[in-house]
N, C-alpha and C positions, 0 to 999 in steps of 0.2 A: 485758280491759276489763270494767268494772263498770257497772251501771245507776245513773244518778242523775237528778235532775229536769231536767237539761239534755239528756238522751238517753243519754249514755255518759260514763264517766270514765276516768281513768288506770288502767291495769291494776294491781291489787294482788295478788290471789291467782289470778285467772282470766286466761288469755290469750284472744285472739280465737277460737281454735279451741274452747276450753272453753265460751265463751259461745254460739257457734254450735251446739255439740253440745246444750246445754241447750235452746235454742230449737227445734232439730230434734226433740228427744225430746218436747217439749210439743205440737208441731204435730199437729193432728187431734183433740186433746182439748178438751173444753169447759171451759177454765180461766176461772173468773170473776174470779180475782185471785190475786196472789202476795204473801205476807207475808214480809218478811225483817227481819233485825235487824242492828244495829251499835251501837257505843258512843257515837255522836255525840248531841249534844243537840238536833238538829234533826229534828222529825217531818216526814215527807214522804209525800205522796200524788201519784203521777205515773203517766204512761203511757209505755211503751217497747215498740216492735215489736208494737203492738196489745194489749199486756198491761197491766192495771191493777195497779200496784205500791204496796205500803203498807209504810212503815217507821216504827214508833213509836220514841220515845226508848227507850234501853236499859232493860231491866227493872231492873237494879241501880240505876238512877236514878229508878225509879218509873214508867217508861213501860209502856204496854200498849195493845192494840187490842181493840175489841169489834166483832164482825161479826154481822149478822142477814141470813141468806140464805134466800129462799123460791124457789118456782118462777117468781115474777113480778118480784122485785127483790132488790137487795143494798144494805144500808146498812152503812157502816163509820165508826167514830169512833176517833181516836187521842187518848189521854188520858194524864195523869200524876197519880199519887198523891203527895201532899205532906204534910208535917207529921206529927204524931203522932196526929192524930184521924181519919185516913182521908179527908182532904179530897181531892177529885178536881177537876182542871181539864181541861176538854175543849179540845183544841188544834186539831184539824182534823176535817172531816167529808166524807163522800163518799156519793153515792147513785146507783144506776143501775137502770133497768128492763130486764128481759129481753124480747126479742121472740119 
């Protein structure tokens, strides 16, 4: 099963046991966010099993993420570089404060 913005999706590479093993391995750690990639054109910021997840557009399509993390907050923006002059379009943004 994979993570998606609806909660979970059809299994592609990971089965339910693999997904549960990942979540178990992360339990107890102070994970402020997980960044993952795929070749899809849709940037996504979503939450699953208490984890904030970030998926920019694929790098080979110009996608990237920028994160600023301090002891008080985390800001993330998903963006895409386009054209030949280094133009950047900001696509999605996220911010959270730490308690």
